[in-house]
Residue frames as a rotation matrix with the C-alpha (Angstrom) as fourth column:
UNK 1
0.593 0.805 0.000 -0.03
0.805 -0.593 -0.021 0.03
-0.017 0.013 -1.000 0.01
UNK 2
-0.484 -0.733 0.478 1.31
0.737 -0.636 -0.229 3.43
0.472 0.241 0.848 -0.97
UNK 3
0.484 0.519 -0.704 0.80
0.798 -0.593 0.111 6.31
-0.360 -0.616 -0.701 1.39
UNK 4
-0.120 -0.501 0.857 1.36
0.817 -0.540 -0.201 9.63
0.563 0.676 0.475 -0.39
UNK 5
-0.110 0.242 0.964 -0.37
-0.201 -0.955 0.216 12.12
0.973 -0.170 0.154 1.99
UNK 6
-0.478 -0.035 -0.877 -0.11
0.837 0.285 -0.468 12.63
0.266 -0.958 -0.107 5.76
UNK 7
-0.053 0.604 0.795 -2.75
0.073 -0.792 0.606 14.88
0.996 0.090 -0.002 7.25
UNK 8
-0.725 -0.331 -0.604 -2.55
0.614 0.088 -0.784 16.36
0.313 -0.940 0.139 10.69
UNK 9
0.633 0.765 -0.119 -4.95
0.683 -0.481 0.550 17.91
0.363 -0.429 -0.827 13.09
UNK 10
0.060 -0.636 0.769 -3.62
-0.027 -0.772 -0.636 21.17
0.998 0.017 -0.064 14.68
UNK 11
0.096 -0.011 0.995 -4.54
-0.905 -0.416 0.083 21.57
0.413 -0.909 -0.050 18.37
UNK 12
0.543 0.023 0.840 -3.15
-0.615 0.691 0.379 18.80
-0.572 -0.722 0.389 20.60
UNK 13
0.811 -0.309 0.498 -1.25
0.513 0.784 -0.349 17.24
-0.282 0.538 0.794 17.58
UNK 14
0.237 -0.750 0.618 0.94
0.647 -0.352 -0.676 20.04
0.724 0.560 0.402 16.20
UNK 15
-0.348 -0.331 0.877 0.58
-0.410 -0.788 -0.460 22.60
0.843 -0.519 0.138 19.02
UNK 16
-0.758 0.029 -0.652 0.26
0.577 0.498 -0.648 21.87
0.306 -0.867 -0.394 22.77
UNK 17
-0.095 0.843 0.529 -3.09
0.189 -0.507 0.841 22.98
0.977 0.180 -0.112 24.25
UNK 18
-0.925 -0.088 -0.369 -4.13
0.378 -0.121 -0.918 24.72
0.037 -0.989 0.145 27.39
UNK 19
-0.208 0.947 0.245 -8.03
0.543 -0.097 0.834 24.89
0.814 0.307 -0.494 27.29
UNK 20
0.259 0.333 -0.907 -8.13
0.963 -0.159 0.216 26.14
-0.072 -0.929 -0.362 30.91
UNK 21
-0.557 -0.510 -0.655 -6.24
0.476 -0.843 0.251 29.29
-0.681 -0.172 0.712 30.07
UNK 22
-0.880 0.299 0.370 -8.34
0.247 -0.378 0.892 29.95
0.407 0.876 0.259 27.02
UNK 23
0.100 0.966 -0.237 -11.54
0.756 0.081 0.649 29.67
0.647 -0.244 -0.723 29.10
UNK 24
-0.022 -0.187 -0.982 -10.00
0.878 -0.474 0.070 31.93
-0.479 -0.861 0.174 31.78
UNK 25
-0.880 -0.441 -0.175 -9.28
0.307 -0.810 0.500 34.62
-0.362 0.386 0.848 29.21
UNK 26
-0.578 0.742 0.339 -12.75
0.276 -0.212 0.937 34.54
0.768 0.636 -0.082 27.65
UNK 27
0.277 0.675 -0.684 -14.31
0.907 0.052 0.419 34.65
0.318 -0.736 -0.598 31.12
UNK 28
-0.379 -0.451 -0.808 -12.21
0.689 -0.721 0.078 37.70
-0.618 -0.527 0.584 31.99
UNK 29
-0.998 0.025 0.050 -13.79
0.019 -0.694 0.720 39.29
0.052 0.719 0.693 28.91
UNK 30
-0.537 0.830 0.152 -17.26
-0.780 -0.419 -0.465 38.68
-0.322 -0.368 0.872 30.29
UNK 31
-0.013 0.523 -0.852 -18.11
-0.704 0.601 0.379 35.33
0.710 0.605 0.360 28.67
UNK 32
-0.187 -0.058 0.981 -19.13
-0.946 0.280 -0.163 33.57
-0.265 -0.958 -0.107 31.92
UNK 33
0.668 0.430 0.607 -20.44
-0.327 0.903 -0.280 30.43
-0.668 -0.012 0.744 30.09
UNK 34
0.182 -0.674 -0.716 -17.21
-0.976 -0.033 -0.217 29.95
0.123 0.738 -0.664 28.16
UNK 35
-0.675 -0.485 0.556 -16.70
-0.554 0.831 0.053 26.45
-0.488 -0.272 -0.829 29.65
UNK 36
0.065 0.800 0.596 -20.04
0.121 0.587 -0.801 25.36
-0.991 0.124 -0.058 28.13
UNK 37
0.835 0.310 -0.454 -19.38
-0.337 -0.364 -0.868 26.99
-0.435 0.878 -0.200 24.77
UNK 38
0.208 -0.887 -0.412 -15.66
-0.947 -0.077 -0.311 25.99
0.244 0.455 -0.856 24.33
UNK 39
0.699 -0.096 0.709 -14.49
-0.182 0.934 0.307 22.40
-0.692 -0.343 0.635 23.83
UNK 40
-0.310 -0.906 -0.287 -11.30
-0.634 -0.028 0.773 21.22
-0.709 0.422 -0.566 22.11
UNK 41
-0.830 0.035 0.556 -13.32
0.321 0.846 0.427 18.48
-0.455 0.533 -0.713 20.43
UNK 42
-0.387 0.740 0.550 -16.21
0.788 -0.043 0.614 20.76
0.478 0.671 -0.567 19.31
UNK 43
-0.993 -0.016 -0.113 -17.25
0.067 -0.883 -0.464 24.35
-0.092 -0.468 0.879 19.98
UNK 44
-0.137 0.988 0.064 -20.78
0.988 0.142 -0.068 25.67
-0.076 0.054 -0.996 20.47
UNK 45
0.562 0.497 -0.662 -22.56
0.537 -0.827 -0.165 28.95
-0.629 -0.263 -0.731 20.00
UNK 46
0.888 -0.273 -0.371 -20.47
-0.429 -0.784 -0.448 31.88
-0.169 0.557 -0.813 18.57
UNK 47
-0.031 -0.980 0.197 -17.37
-0.693 0.163 0.702 29.76
-0.720 -0.115 -0.684 18.94
UNK 48
-0.137 0.099 0.986 -18.79
0.509 0.861 -0.016 27.14
-0.850 0.499 -0.168 16.56
UNK 49
0.804 0.592 0.054 -20.08
0.383 -0.447 -0.808 29.85
-0.454 0.671 -0.586 14.25
UNK 50
0.552 -0.668 -0.500 -16.59
-0.732 -0.674 0.093 31.36
-0.399 0.315 -0.861 13.74
UNK 51
-0.410 -0.808 0.423 -14.96
-0.493 0.587 0.643 28.01
-0.768 0.055 -0.639 13.27
UNK 52
-0.154 0.353 0.923 -17.47
0.682 0.714 -0.159 26.77
-0.715 0.605 -0.351 10.66
UNK 53
-0.905 -0.354 0.235 -17.35
0.417 -0.628 0.657 30.00
-0.085 0.693 0.716 8.79
UNK 54
0.029 0.984 0.175 -20.93
0.980 -0.063 0.189 31.06
0.197 0.166 -0.966 9.49
UNK 55
0.959 0.206 -0.196 -19.68
0.246 -0.947 0.206 34.46
-0.143 -0.245 -0.959 10.78
UNK 56
0.413 -0.833 0.369 -16.58
0.239 -0.291 -0.926 36.59
0.879 0.471 0.079 10.08
UNK 57
-0.440 -0.693 -0.571 -13.97
0.804 -0.022 -0.594 37.70
0.400 -0.721 0.567 12.62
UNK 58
-0.887 0.108 0.448 -15.63
-0.194 -0.969 -0.150 41.14
0.418 -0.220 0.881 12.82
UNK 59
0.063 0.997 0.038 -18.94
-0.503 -0.001 0.864 39.60
0.862 -0.073 0.501 13.50
UNK 60
0.238 -0.102 -0.966 -17.54
0.614 0.786 0.068 37.41
0.753 -0.609 0.250 16.15
UNK 61
-0.801 -0.591 -0.097 -16.01
0.497 -0.566 -0.658 40.39
0.334 -0.575 0.747 17.88
UNK 62
-0.619 0.630 0.469 -19.36
-0.580 -0.769 0.268 42.14
0.530 -0.106 0.842 17.93
UNK 63
0.362 0.784 -0.505 -21.28
-0.190 0.592 0.783 39.00
0.913 -0.188 0.363 19.10
UNK 64
-0.185 -0.473 -0.862 -18.74
0.786 0.456 -0.418 38.33
0.590 -0.754 0.287 21.84
UNK 65
-0.961 -0.148 0.233 -19.18
-0.003 -0.838 -0.545 41.91
0.276 -0.524 0.805 23.14
UNK 66
-0.136 0.970 0.201 -22.98
-0.687 -0.238 0.687 41.50
0.714 -0.045 0.699 23.08
UNK 67
0.395 0.205 -0.896 -22.62
0.310 0.888 0.340 38.28
0.865 -0.412 0.287 24.99
UNK 68
-0.626 -0.620 -0.473 -20.33
0.673 -0.123 -0.730 39.98
0.395 -0.775 0.494 27.53
UNK 69
-0.783 0.386 0.487 -22.88
-0.467 -0.883 -0.051 42.78
0.410 -0.268 0.872 27.90
UNK 70
0.280 0.939 -0.202 -25.71
-0.513 0.324 0.795 40.31
0.812 -0.118 0.572 28.45
UNK 71
0.433 -0.140 -0.890 -23.73
0.459 0.884 0.084 38.00
0.775 -0.445 0.448 30.76
UNK 72
-0.158 -0.663 -0.732 -21.55
0.984 -0.048 -0.170 40.41
0.078 -0.747 0.660 32.73
UNK 73
0.772 0.559 -0.303 -23.09
0.577 -0.816 -0.036 43.80
-0.268 -0.147 -0.952 32.15
UNK 74
-0.386 -0.879 -0.281 -20.01
0.474 -0.451 0.757 45.03
-0.792 0.159 0.590 30.29
UNK 75
-0.915 -0.025 0.403 -20.37
0.364 -0.483 0.796 47.70
0.175 0.875 0.451 27.64
UNK 76
-0.390 0.854 -0.345 -23.56
0.771 0.098 -0.629 48.76
-0.503 -0.511 -0.697 29.58
UNK 77
0.191 0.463 -0.866 -23.83
0.027 -0.884 -0.467 52.17
-0.981 0.066 -0.181 27.91
UNK 78
-0.707 -0.475 -0.523 -22.65
-0.514 -0.163 0.842 51.13
-0.486 0.865 -0.129 24.42
UNK 79
0.357 0.934 0.022 -25.52
-0.599 0.247 -0.762 50.30
-0.717 0.259 0.647 22.01
UNK 80
0.932 -0.023 -0.363 -23.17
-0.297 0.527 -0.796 48.70
0.209 0.850 0.484 19.53
UNK 81
0.466 -0.803 0.371 -20.34
-0.655 -0.030 0.755 47.19
-0.596 -0.595 -0.540 21.36
UNK 82
0.898 -0.277 -0.343 -17.43
-0.090 0.645 -0.759 45.32
0.431 0.712 0.554 19.87
UNK 83
0.592 -0.804 0.055 -14.17
0.151 0.178 0.972 43.80
-0.791 -0.567 0.227 20.98
UNK 84
0.252 -0.635 -0.730 -11.03
-0.912 -0.409 0.041 44.50
-0.325 0.655 -0.682 18.87
UNK 85
0.698 -0.176 -0.694 -9.51
-0.311 0.798 -0.515 41.74
0.645 0.576 0.503 16.74
UNK 86
-0.308 -0.951 0.025 -6.44
-0.382 0.100 -0.919 41.89
0.871 -0.293 -0.394 18.98
UNK 87
-0.367 0.213 0.906 -8.42
-0.928 -0.020 -0.371 41.40
-0.061 -0.977 0.205 22.18
UNK 88
0.748 0.663 0.039 -10.39
-0.645 0.739 -0.197 38.45
-0.159 0.122 0.980 20.77
UNK 89
0.483 -0.640 -0.598 -7.13
-0.255 0.550 -0.795 36.96
0.838 0.536 0.102 19.44
UNK 90
-0.471 -0.660 0.585 -5.54
-0.727 -0.085 -0.682 37.31
0.500 -0.746 -0.439 22.85
UNK 91
0.128 0.629 0.767 -8.33
-0.892 0.411 -0.188 35.18
-0.433 -0.660 0.613 24.30
UNK 92
0.908 0.267 -0.324 -8.10
-0.402 0.775 -0.487 32.57
0.121 0.572 0.811 21.62
UNK 93
0.208 -0.923 -0.325 -4.40
-0.368 0.234 -0.900 32.25
0.906 0.307 -0.291 21.98
UNK 94
0.043 -0.097 0.994 -4.85
-0.990 0.131 0.056 31.13
-0.135 -0.987 -0.091 25.54
UNK 95
0.939 0.337 0.065 -5.26
-0.321 0.929 -0.185 27.77
-0.123 0.153 0.981 23.93
UNK 96
0.614 -0.735 -0.287 -1.58
-0.105 0.284 -0.953 27.73
0.782 0.615 0.097 22.82
UNK 97
0.935 -0.334 0.117 0.64
-0.064 0.166 0.984 26.14
-0.348 -0.928 0.134 25.44
UNK 98
0.043 -0.984 -0.174 3.54
-0.505 -0.172 0.846 25.67
-0.862 0.051 -0.505 23.11
UNK 99
0.895 0.088 -0.436 4.98
-0.431 0.418 -0.800 24.27
0.112 0.904 0.412 19.84
UNK 100
0.579 -0.676 0.456 7.58
0.065 0.596 0.800 21.53
-0.813 -0.434 0.389 20.15
UNK 101
0.077 -0.695 -0.715 10.67
-0.876 -0.390 0.284 22.01
-0.476 0.605 -0.638 17.99
UNK 102
-0.718 -0.427 0.550 10.93
-0.278 0.900 0.337 18.26
-0.639 0.089 -0.764 17.63
UNK 103
0.148 0.862 0.485 7.46
0.505 0.356 -0.786 18.08
-0.850 0.361 -0.383 16.02
UNK 104
0.720 0.141 -0.680 8.27
-0.378 -0.742 -0.554 20.94
-0.583 0.655 -0.481 13.60
UNK 105
-0.268 -0.913 -0.308 11.50
-0.856 0.078 0.511 19.31
-0.442 0.401 -0.802 12.58
UNK 106
-0.563 0.156 0.811 9.68
0.216 0.976 -0.038 16.03
-0.798 0.153 -0.583 11.98
UNK 107
0.548 0.836 -0.011 7.20
0.235 -0.166 -0.958 17.78
-0.803 0.522 -0.287 9.73
UNK 108
0.419 -0.502 -0.756 10.03
-0.816 -0.574 -0.071 19.19
-0.399 0.647 -0.650 7.64
UNK 109
-0.637 -0.681 0.361 11.47
-0.513 0.724 0.461 15.73
-0.575 0.109 -0.811 7.40
UNK 110
-0.205 0.692 0.692 8.21
0.419 0.701 -0.577 14.26
-0.885 0.171 -0.434 6.29
UNK 111
0.574 0.376 -0.727 7.77
-0.335 -0.702 -0.628 17.00
-0.747 0.605 -0.277 3.71
UNK 112
-0.287 -0.820 -0.496 10.67
-0.824 -0.053 0.564 15.53
-0.489 0.570 -0.660 1.79
UNK 113
-0.985 -0.107 0.136 8.86
-0.047 0.922 0.385 12.27
-0.166 0.373 -0.913 1.14
UNK 114
-0.364 0.924 0.118 5.12
0.918 0.377 -0.123 12.90
-0.159 0.064 -0.985 1.53
UNK 115
-0.405 0.415 0.814 2.51
0.171 -0.841 0.514 15.52
0.898 0.347 0.270 0.81
UNK 116
-0.663 0.071 -0.745 1.98
0.748 0.107 -0.655 16.94
0.033 -0.992 -0.124 4.29
UNK 117
-0.341 0.704 0.623 -1.26
0.134 -0.620 0.773 18.68
0.931 0.347 0.117 5.06
UNK 118
-0.985 0.136 -0.102 -3.17
0.087 -0.118 -0.989 20.25
-0.146 -0.984 0.104 7.91
UNK 119
-0.325 0.936 0.136 -6.86
0.222 -0.065 0.973 19.85
0.919 0.346 -0.186 8.47
UNK 120
-0.886 -0.139 -0.442 -8.10
0.459 -0.132 -0.878 21.81
0.063 -0.982 0.181 11.47
UNK 121
0.414 0.910 -0.028 -11.29
0.812 -0.355 0.463 23.02
0.411 -0.214 -0.886 13.12
UNK 122
-0.449 -0.698 -0.558 -10.00
0.841 -0.541 0.000 26.56
-0.301 -0.469 0.830 13.61
UNK 123
0.678 0.718 -0.161 -10.64
0.680 -0.694 -0.236 30.28
-0.281 0.051 -0.958 13.11
UNK 124
0.624 -0.441 0.645 -9.16
0.308 -0.620 -0.722 33.50
0.718 0.649 -0.251 11.71
UNK 125
0.815 -0.300 0.496 -7.70
-0.560 -0.629 0.539 34.49
0.150 -0.717 -0.681 15.14
UNK 126
0.625 -0.532 0.571 -5.72
-0.002 0.731 0.683 31.35
-0.781 -0.427 0.455 15.63
UNK 127
0.477 -0.451 0.754 -4.48
0.837 0.495 -0.233 31.19
-0.268 0.742 0.614 12.07
UNK 128
0.860 -0.234 0.454 -3.50
0.010 -0.881 -0.472 34.80
0.510 0.411 -0.755 11.79
UNK 129
0.564 -0.678 0.471 -1.03
-0.723 -0.132 0.678 34.01
-0.398 -0.723 -0.565 14.57
UNK 130
0.443 -0.389 0.807 -0.03
0.248 0.919 0.307 30.64
-0.861 0.064 0.504 13.05
UNK 131
0.641 -0.181 0.746 0.61
0.765 0.069 -0.640 32.21
0.064 0.981 0.183 9.66
UNK 132
0.855 -0.432 0.287 2.93
-0.433 -0.899 -0.065 34.81
0.286 -0.069 -0.956 11.18
UNK 133
0.050 -0.945 -0.324 6.63
-0.156 0.313 -0.937 34.46
0.987 0.097 -0.132 12.03
UNK 134
-0.207 -0.079 0.975 5.66
-0.966 -0.144 -0.216 34.21
0.158 -0.986 -0.046 15.67
UNK 135
0.739 0.611 -0.284 4.45
-0.568 0.792 0.225 30.62
0.362 -0.005 0.932 15.13
UNK 136
0.696 -0.525 -0.489 7.85
0.537 0.833 -0.130 28.86
0.476 -0.173 0.862 15.55
UNK 137
0.715 -0.474 -0.514 10.77
0.397 -0.330 0.857 29.67
-0.576 -0.816 -0.047 17.70
UNK 138
-0.390 -0.921 -0.014 13.00
0.543 -0.242 0.804 30.40
-0.743 0.306 0.595 14.79
UNK 139
-0.426 0.203 -0.882 10.67
-0.332 -0.942 -0.057 32.79
-0.842 0.268 0.468 12.93
UNK 140
-0.993 0.066 -0.094 8.81
-0.060 0.397 0.916 30.54
0.097 0.916 -0.390 10.51
UNK 141
-0.171 0.981 0.096 4.98
-0.969 -0.150 -0.194 30.65
-0.176 -0.126 0.976 9.79
UNK 142
0.035 0.337 0.941 2.99
-0.335 0.891 -0.307 27.45
-0.942 -0.304 0.144 9.64
UNK 143
0.868 0.267 -0.419 3.11
-0.456 0.091 -0.885 27.48
-0.198 0.959 0.201 5.84
UNK 144
0.039 -0.967 -0.250 6.76
-0.989 -0.002 -0.145 26.54
0.140 0.253 -0.957 6.11
UNK 145
-0.681 -0.328 0.655 5.89
-0.571 0.798 -0.194 23.06
-0.459 -0.506 -0.730 7.49
UNK 146
-0.062 0.739 0.671 2.99
0.225 0.665 -0.712 22.02
-0.972 0.107 -0.208 5.28
UNK 147
-0.903 -0.139 0.406 2.25
0.415 -0.048 0.908 21.69
-0.106 0.989 0.101 1.55
UNK 148
-0.443 0.829 0.340 -1.47
0.114 -0.324 0.939 22.39
0.889 0.455 0.049 2.09
UNK 149
-0.989 0.138 -0.057 -3.54
0.032 -0.178 -0.984 23.99
-0.145 -0.974 0.171 4.82
UNK 150
-0.370 0.929 0.017 -7.28
0.271 0.090 0.958 23.19
0.889 0.359 -0.285 5.13
UNK 151
-0.996 0.066 0.059 -9.16
-0.083 -0.476 -0.876 25.38
-0.030 -0.877 0.479 7.68
UNK 152
-0.485 0.875 0.001 -12.71
0.846 0.469 -0.253 24.68
-0.222 -0.122 -0.967 8.74
UNK 153
0.032 0.577 -0.816 -13.80
0.287 -0.787 -0.546 28.33
-0.957 -0.216 -0.191 8.64
UNK 154
-0.496 -0.249 -0.832 -12.62
-0.669 -0.501 0.549 28.70
-0.553 0.829 0.082 5.06
UNK 155
-0.981 0.110 -0.157 -14.21
-0.012 0.782 0.623 25.41
0.191 0.613 -0.766 4.04
UNK 156
-0.353 0.890 0.287 -17.51
-0.906 -0.402 0.132 26.28
0.233 -0.213 0.949 5.76
UNK 157
0.452 0.362 -0.815 -17.43
-0.166 0.932 0.322 22.81
0.876 -0.010 0.481 7.33
UNK 158
0.069 -0.344 0.936 -16.39
-0.986 -0.166 0.012 21.25
0.151 -0.924 -0.351 10.60
UNK 159
-0.566 -0.312 -0.763 -14.95
-0.186 0.950 -0.251 17.93
0.803 -0.001 -0.596 11.74
UNK 160
-0.619 -0.517 0.592 -16.21
-0.218 0.836 0.503 15.29
-0.755 0.182 -0.630 12.39
UNK 161
0.564 0.791 -0.236 -18.48
-0.496 0.096 -0.863 15.66
-0.660 0.604 0.447 9.26
UNK 162
0.168 -0.412 0.895 -17.57
0.659 0.722 0.209 13.29
-0.733 0.555 0.393 6.42
UNK 163
0.816 0.259 0.517 -18.05
0.578 -0.408 -0.707 16.16
0.028 0.876 -0.482 4.00
UNK 164
0.775 -0.600 -0.201 -15.01
-0.525 -0.787 0.324 18.09
-0.352 -0.146 -0.924 5.23
UNK 165
-0.097 -0.813 0.574 -12.80
-0.112 0.582 0.805 15.18
-0.989 0.014 -0.148 4.48
UNK 166
0.289 0.261 0.921 -14.37
0.845 0.382 -0.374 14.76
-0.449 0.887 -0.110 1.03
UNK 167
0.997 0.073 -0.027 -13.80
0.058 -0.924 -0.379 18.51
-0.052 0.376 -0.925 0.38
UNK 168
0.393 -0.919 0.017 -10.20
-0.555 -0.223 0.801 18.12
-0.733 -0.324 -0.598 1.43
UNK 169
-0.064 -0.393 0.917 -9.65
0.388 0.837 0.386 15.23
-0.919 0.381 0.099 -0.88
UNK 170
0.594 0.428 0.681 -11.20
0.791 -0.159 -0.590 17.03
-0.145 0.890 -0.433 -3.80
UNK 171
0.964 -0.232 -0.130 -9.37
-0.239 -0.970 -0.043 20.33
-0.116 0.072 -0.991 -3.19
UNK 172
0.256 -0.958 0.130 -6.02
-0.674 -0.080 0.734 18.58
-0.693 -0.275 -0.666 -2.68
UNK 173
0.347 -0.047 -0.937 -6.39
-0.852 0.402 -0.336 16.08
0.393 0.914 0.099 -5.52
UNK 174
-0.644 -0.633 0.430 -5.88
-0.764 0.559 -0.322 13.15
-0.036 -0.536 -0.843 -3.08
UNK 175
0.022 0.579 -0.815 -7.16
-0.259 0.791 0.554 9.58
0.966 0.199 0.168 -2.97
UNK 176
0.669 0.361 0.650 -8.60
-0.692 -0.015 0.721 8.47
0.270 -0.933 0.239 0.35
UNK 177
0.980 -0.201 -0.006 -6.59
0.187 0.900 0.393 5.16
-0.074 -0.386 0.919 0.54
UNK 178
0.192 -0.941 0.280 -3.33
0.648 -0.093 -0.756 7.11
0.737 0.326 0.592 -0.09
UNK 179
0.012 -0.086 0.996 -3.87
-0.440 -0.895 -0.072 9.29
0.898 -0.437 -0.049 3.07
UNK 180
-0.195 -0.106 -0.975 -2.99
0.818 0.531 -0.222 8.84
0.541 -0.841 -0.017 6.67
UNK 181
0.182 0.443 0.878 -4.80
-0.088 -0.882 0.463 11.18
0.979 -0.162 -0.122 9.14
UNK 182
-0.576 -0.397 -0.715 -3.62
0.674 0.264 -0.690 11.96
0.463 -0.879 0.115 12.69
UNK 183
-0.117 0.554 0.824 -5.98
-0.349 -0.800 0.488 13.42
0.930 -0.231 0.287 15.20
UNK 184
-0.947 -0.319 0.038 -6.66
-0.138 0.297 -0.945 13.32
0.290 -0.900 -0.325 18.93
UNK 185
-0.247 0.952 0.179 -10.47
-0.869 -0.136 -0.475 12.97
-0.428 -0.273 0.861 18.59
UNK 186
-0.736 0.059 0.675 -11.85
0.148 0.986 0.076 9.43
-0.661 0.155 -0.734 18.07
UNK 187
0.389 0.921 0.033 -14.95
0.291 -0.089 -0.953 10.99
-0.874 0.380 -0.303 16.32
UNK 188
0.437 -0.238 -0.868 -12.70
-0.738 -0.646 -0.195 12.68
-0.514 0.726 -0.458 13.77
UNK 189
-0.655 -0.743 0.137 -10.74
-0.603 0.624 0.497 9.56
-0.455 0.243 -0.857 13.20
UNK 190
-0.364 0.659 0.658 -13.96
0.391 0.749 -0.535 7.56
-0.845 0.063 -0.530 12.68
UNK 191
0.649 0.608 -0.457 -15.26
-0.119 -0.513 -0.850 10.08
-0.751 0.607 -0.261 10.13
UNK 192
0.020 -0.684 -0.729 -12.08
-0.941 -0.259 0.218 9.96
-0.338 0.682 -0.649 8.19
UNK 193
-0.802 -0.407 0.436 -11.94
-0.323 0.911 0.257 6.17
-0.502 0.066 -0.862 8.22
UNK 194
-0.006 0.935 0.355 -15.57
0.133 0.353 -0.926 6.00
-0.991 0.042 -0.126 7.10
UNK 195
0.860 0.321 -0.397 -14.61
-0.319 -0.270 -0.909 7.30
-0.399 0.908 -0.130 3.66
UNK 196
0.897 -0.442 0.021 -11.46
0.373 0.729 -0.574 5.19
0.239 0.523 0.818 3.33
UNK 197
0.329 -0.809 0.487 -8.74
-0.545 -0.584 -0.602 7.39
0.771 -0.067 -0.633 4.91
UNK 198
0.114 -0.383 -0.917 -6.40
0.611 0.754 -0.239 5.59
0.783 -0.533 0.321 7.18
UNK 199
0.646 0.263 0.717 -6.54
-0.300 -0.775 0.555 6.97
0.702 -0.574 -0.422 10.71
UNK 200
-0.263 -0.723 -0.638 -4.11
0.604 0.392 -0.694 7.15
0.752 -0.568 0.333 13.58
UNK 201
0.760 0.597 0.258 -5.60
0.133 -0.532 0.836 8.27
0.636 -0.601 -0.484 16.90
UNK 202
-0.385 -0.918 -0.093 -3.02
0.452 -0.100 -0.887 10.04
0.805 -0.383 0.453 19.08
UNK 203
0.207 0.393 -0.896 -3.31
0.978 -0.113 0.177 11.37
-0.032 -0.912 -0.408 22.66
UNK 204
0.945 0.169 0.280 -3.50
0.187 -0.982 -0.039 15.06
0.268 0.089 -0.959 23.28
UNK 205
0.657 -0.732 0.181 -0.02
-0.754 -0.640 0.147 16.60
0.008 -0.233 -0.972 23.24
UNK 206
0.727 -0.406 0.554 1.57
0.176 0.890 0.422 13.18
-0.664 -0.209 0.718 22.60
UNK 207
-0.182 -0.821 -0.541 4.97
-0.799 -0.197 0.568 12.82
-0.573 0.536 -0.620 20.88
UNK 208
0.663 0.628 0.407 3.61
-0.269 0.708 -0.653 10.79
-0.698 0.324 0.639 18.04
UNK 209
0.145 -0.628 -0.765 6.81
-0.979 -0.203 -0.019 10.57
-0.143 0.751 -0.644 15.92
UNK 210
-0.848 -0.492 0.198 7.68
-0.467 0.869 0.163 6.90
-0.252 0.046 -0.967 16.59
UNK 211
-0.207 0.813 0.544 4.04
0.136 0.575 -0.807 5.79
-0.969 -0.093 -0.230 16.42
UNK 212
0.620 0.409 -0.669 3.62
-0.528 -0.413 -0.742 7.55
-0.580 0.814 -0.040 13.01
UNK 213
-0.260 -0.783 -0.565 6.77
-0.966 0.201 0.166 5.98
-0.017 0.588 -0.809 11.61
UNK 214
-0.821 -0.018 0.570 5.62
-0.156 0.969 -0.194 2.54
-0.549 -0.248 -0.798 12.79
UNK 215
0.176 0.972 0.156 2.16
0.060 0.148 -0.987 3.06
-0.983 0.183 -0.032 11.26
UNK 216
0.450 -0.115 -0.886 3.65
-0.840 -0.392 -0.375 4.22
-0.304 0.913 -0.272 7.94
UNK 217
-0.633 -0.762 -0.138 5.94
-0.770 0.602 0.210 1.12
-0.077 0.239 -0.968 7.89
UNK 218
-0.573 0.488 0.659 2.99
0.088 0.836 -0.542 -1.13
-0.815 -0.252 -0.522 8.63
UNK 219
0.494 0.844 -0.207 0.72
-0.136 -0.160 -0.978 0.35
-0.859 0.511 0.036 5.95
UNK 220
0.308 -0.455 -0.835 3.47
-0.931 -0.327 -0.165 0.50
-0.198 0.828 -0.524 3.37
UNK 221
-0.805 -0.585 0.098 4.32
-0.558 0.803 0.208 -3.21
-0.200 0.113 -0.973 3.79
UNK 222
-0.130 0.833 0.537 0.66
-0.082 0.531 -0.844 -4.31
-0.988 -0.154 -0.001 3.33
């Protein structure tokens, strides 16, 4: 069996996550029910709307301010409140606990042999940071490490739908049985496997390098 494409989830697989800090930051901005709306395996409310592309970053900032006004009485005298992009991004980046150099080096190594892609449930605030030189410790944006980047908010879809995987295959010109997908969500792995993509479930923030190499060796020997 020939594996030509390796597809990675972002949070918990490429970057280390700190959901507690993200929730704390949003709560500090007046979103008291942030724990109920935010989940690393699936957002709700305005958090889902921004990640599936239903609303823009500007609309998210306005909706978040309205939520803060309703929940915490912030912006009490402002009839049309809005947070700035930077303030909302600060809250979202609470998720980022770190990016391991060893993982980034492995991605560059894999790029020499495979088509390396990212498929992430994400939003403009996170990817504005990831696509900047602040992403890695040595000044490289995320584009440096991948051939193709597939973002839920640009695809107007959301894992674990089967359709987002089909869109990815079509846009990337890939065949399902030539793909291996790494994710820390069993639901996302199941969805990928349901359309013929090979899945590798990893633990959140796991160093998956050896497991990936072993899986590739196993698949390519079949």
